Backbone bond lengths (Angstrom), bond angles and torsions (degrees), N, CA, C in turn:
res aa  C-N    CA-C-N  psi(-1)  N-CA   C-N-CA  omega(-1)  CA-C   N-CA-C  phi
1 X - - - 1.462 - - 1.528 108.72 -
2 X 1.311 117.14 129.60 1.449 120.53 -179.53 1.525 110.78 -90.74
3 X 1.311 115.09 158.93 1.459 120.54 178.68 1.521 109.09 -73.11
4 X 1.338 117.69 140.26 1.461 119.11 179.02 1.524 111.20 -72.59
5 X 1.321 114.59 155.03 1.458 120.97 175.75 1.519 108.84 -72.27
6 X 1.337 115.85 142.16 1.466 121.95 178.62 1.521 108.40 -120.25
7 X 1.334 116.25 130.40 1.468 122.12 176.79 1.517 108.92 -114.85
8 X 1.329 116.07 135.19 1.472 122.99 177.64 1.521 107.43 -116.90
9 X 1.334 117.02 123.72 1.458 122.42 -176.25 1.520 110.57 -126.26
10 X 1.316 116.59 134.26 1.460 121.78 173.78 1.527 108.25 -79.46
11 X 1.343 116.97 118.59 1.475 119.82 -173.32 1.517 114.05 -113.44
12 X 1.350 118.53 -14.76 1.469 119.60 -178.30 1.506 109.50 -164.79
13 X 1.333 116.54 162.61 1.466 122.25 174.33 1.519 107.93 -135.65
14 X 1.314 117.04 130.33 1.455 122.86 -176.67 1.539 113.48 -108.15
15 X 1.316 117.30 -22.46 1.445 121.30 -175.54 1.515 113.40 -79.00
16 X 1.337 117.48 168.86 1.459 121.92 -176.26 1.535 115.08 -78.49
17 X 1.349 117.87 -11.85 1.459 120.54 -176.62 1.509 110.81 -124.05
18 X 1.325 115.88 156.44 1.454 121.39 175.89 1.529 110.14 -68.68
19 X 1.303 114.72 166.73 1.461 121.49 -178.34 1.537 110.12 -67.26
20 X 1.312 115.49 132.89 1.471 120.92 179.62 1.542 110.78 -70.03
21 X 1.304 116.66 -21.21 1.467 121.43 179.37 1.537 111.22 -91.25
22 X 1.330 116.38 -9.04 1.461 121.04 177.98 1.519 115.78 91.06
23 X 1.328 117.56 8.51 1.456 120.47 178.34 1.534 109.71 -67.64
24 X 1.330 114.77 144.78 1.465 121.11 179.83 1.537 108.21 -128.72
25 X 1.332 115.19 153.91 1.460 120.80 177.72 1.530 107.98 -55.61
26 X 1.331 115.30 132.03 1.455 122.16 -178.76 1.517 113.82 102.48
27 X 1.344 116.97 -17.50 1.468 120.02 177.13 1.528 108.96 -63.17
28 X 1.335 116.77 134.99 1.461 123.03 177.78 1.502 110.49 -127.91
29 X 1.328 115.39 149.76 1.462 121.75 -177.58 1.515 109.39 -138.32
30 X 1.331 115.53 134.49 1.454 121.16 170.76 1.538 106.23 -79.39
31 X 1.305 116.80 124.67 1.460 121.08 -175.24 1.514 112.39 -58.57
32 X 1.319 118.10 -40.32 1.465 121.15 -175.05 1.516 113.27 -78.53
33 X 1.321 118.60 -32.94 1.483 119.78 -173.41 1.517 114.04 -110.64
34 X 1.342 119.40 -17.02 1.454 120.73 -174.03 1.527 113.72 -128.05
35 X 1.325 117.55 9.13 1.467 118.90 -175.20 1.527 113.43 -61.55
36 X 1.340 117.43 -23.75 1.460 120.45 176.66 1.522 113.29 -66.42
37 X 1.314 116.82 -15.98 1.466 121.42 178.81 1.525 111.84 -85.80
38 X 1.321 116.37 -15.36 1.461 121.54 -178.19 1.522 109.83 -84.37
39 X 1.309 116.91 140.99 1.452 123.07 178.86 1.535 110.22 -49.73
40 X 1.334 118.34 131.02 1.463 120.10 -179.28 1.529 114.07 -59.31
41 X 1.333 118.46 -33.05 1.478 120.09 177.82 1.530 109.86 -65.91
42 X 1.324 117.41 -43.75 1.462 121.06 178.63 1.535 109.95 -66.82
43 X 1.316 117.29 -40.50 1.456 120.92 -179.57 1.532 110.73 -62.47
44 X 1.298 116.61 -37.09 1.460 121.14 178.57 1.527 111.02 -61.04
45 X 1.310 116.84 -39.11 1.464 121.52 178.73 1.530 110.36 -75.54
46 X 1.322 117.27 -37.96 1.472 121.80 -175.97 1.516 113.53 -68.55
47 X 1.319 117.99 -34.92 1.453 120.59 -168.88 1.534 114.62 -53.90
48 X 1.339 120.33 -47.73 1.465 117.90 -179.85 1.530 112.83 -60.96
49 X 1.322 117.95 -36.04 1.462 121.60 178.17 1.529 110.36 -66.78
50 X 1.329 116.73 -43.57 1.459 121.48 178.48 1.524 109.19 -58.84
51 X 1.324 116.32 -46.65 1.472 120.42 -179.54 1.530 111.58 -60.04
52 X 1.319 116.82 -44.19 1.463 121.30 179.62 1.525 110.70 -61.56
53 X 1.339 117.17 -48.74 1.455 121.51 -177.60 1.537 112.10 -67.65
54 X 1.308 115.59 -41.41 1.458 119.98 -176.14 1.521 111.85 -61.59
55 X 1.314 116.33 -32.21 1.457 119.42 -176.58 1.540 112.82 -104.29
56 X 1.342 116.24 23.27 1.448 120.83 168.86 1.503 116.69 95.03
57 X 1.318 118.60 1.23 1.454 120.76 179.15 1.500 113.21 -79.86
58 X 1.311 116.24 172.02 1.468 121.38 176.56 1.524 108.93 -128.38
59 X 1.303 115.46 157.11 1.458 123.11 178.82 1.524 107.28 -106.56
60 X 1.327 118.57 120.49 1.478 120.37 -179.96 1.529 110.85 -53.56
61 X 1.325 115.32 137.38 1.466 120.62 178.39 1.520 114.77 84.01
62 X 1.326 117.36 -2.78 1.465 122.17 179.91 1.527 109.45 -117.45
63 X 1.325 115.92 151.85 1.464 119.46 175.92 1.522 108.81 -62.32
64 X 1.341 117.82 148.57 1.469 119.40 177.29 1.529 111.01 -53.32
65 X 1.323 116.59 138.17 1.454 120.84 179.19 1.507 114.79 81.06
66 X 1.338 117.56 8.24 1.464 121.30 -179.76 1.520 111.67 -136.39
67 X 1.312 114.56 159.83 1.483 121.72 173.30 1.518 107.34 -152.57
68 X 1.297 115.92 145.06 1.459 121.63 175.44 1.528 106.80 -114.99
69 X 1.339 116.16 142.13 1.461 120.17 176.11 1.534 109.07 -152.97
70 X 1.328 115.32 162.18 1.461 121.92 177.84 1.525 110.14 -114.17
71 X 1.319 114.68 148.58 1.462 117.88 172.90 1.538 106.95 -70.52
72 X 1.323 117.83 155.17 1.456 120.66 -176.10 1.535 114.80 -83.47
73 X 1.326 118.19 1.85 1.472 120.38 -178.66 1.531 109.15 -79.68
74 X 1.318 116.98 107.93 1.460 122.76 -174.72 1.539 112.06 -61.79
75 X 1.324 118.50 -25.80 1.454 121.31 178.15 1.516 112.65 -75.76
76 X 1.319 116.84 -20.90 1.455 121.30 -174.90 1.527 112.38 -111.79
77 X 1.310 117.11 -55.08 1.468 125.11 -176.86 1.535 112.22 48.46
78 X 1.328 114.27 61.14 1.463 119.76 172.55 1.522 109.40 -71.23
79 X 1.332 116.32 139.46 1.457 122.77 178.26 1.520 108.09 -107.05
80 X 1.323 116.09 124.37 1.451 122.41 -179.01 1.516 111.59 -113.78
81 X 1.320 115.51 153.37 1.469 122.39 173.09 1.538 105.92 -120.49
82 X 1.322 113.76 130.11 1.461 121.17 173.71 1.510 106.58 -104.53
83 X 1.326 117.61 137.49 1.443 119.48 176.67 1.512 111.21 -143.25
84 X 1.317 114.85 143.80 1.460 121.79 172.91 1.516 106.09 -78.43
85 X 1.314 116.55 125.73 1.466 121.52 179.84 1.526 107.75 -92.21
86 X 1.310 115.26 117.94 1.467 120.67 -179.82 1.521 108.66 -75.21
87 X 1.347 117.00 135.85 1.469 118.84 179.25 1.518 110.46 -65.79
88 X 1.321 115.09 148.93 1.453 121.19 177.08 1.533 108.37 -63.07
89 X 1.310 116.23 135.61 1.462 120.21 177.16 1.527 109.60 -76.14
90 X 1.302 115.68 138.91 1.478 120.09 177.11 1.524 108.47 -65.44
91 X 1.312 117.47 123.55 1.448 122.10 -173.92 1.532 112.57 -91.00
92 X 1.310 118.27 4.47 1.477 121.37 178.23 1.490 112.20 -81.43
């Protein structure tokens, strides 16, 4: 069994300043191939959620296969959504 794909998307910003790393609402990252593009502070917070979702766990208060988290920068407070990407079903 292979590990599912994980997508991390910036969905909102609550802080008074823009992201110091330049992330904007709507930016998405594939955890396995693009995680180096994500702010290290946000990645530090995201990793435990990714690990839980990737191996079949759920986050209380979130839909199955998803997690929401904020970056720890109080000036920015970017809100991210992590989701397990379901593989496309073979249509043959």
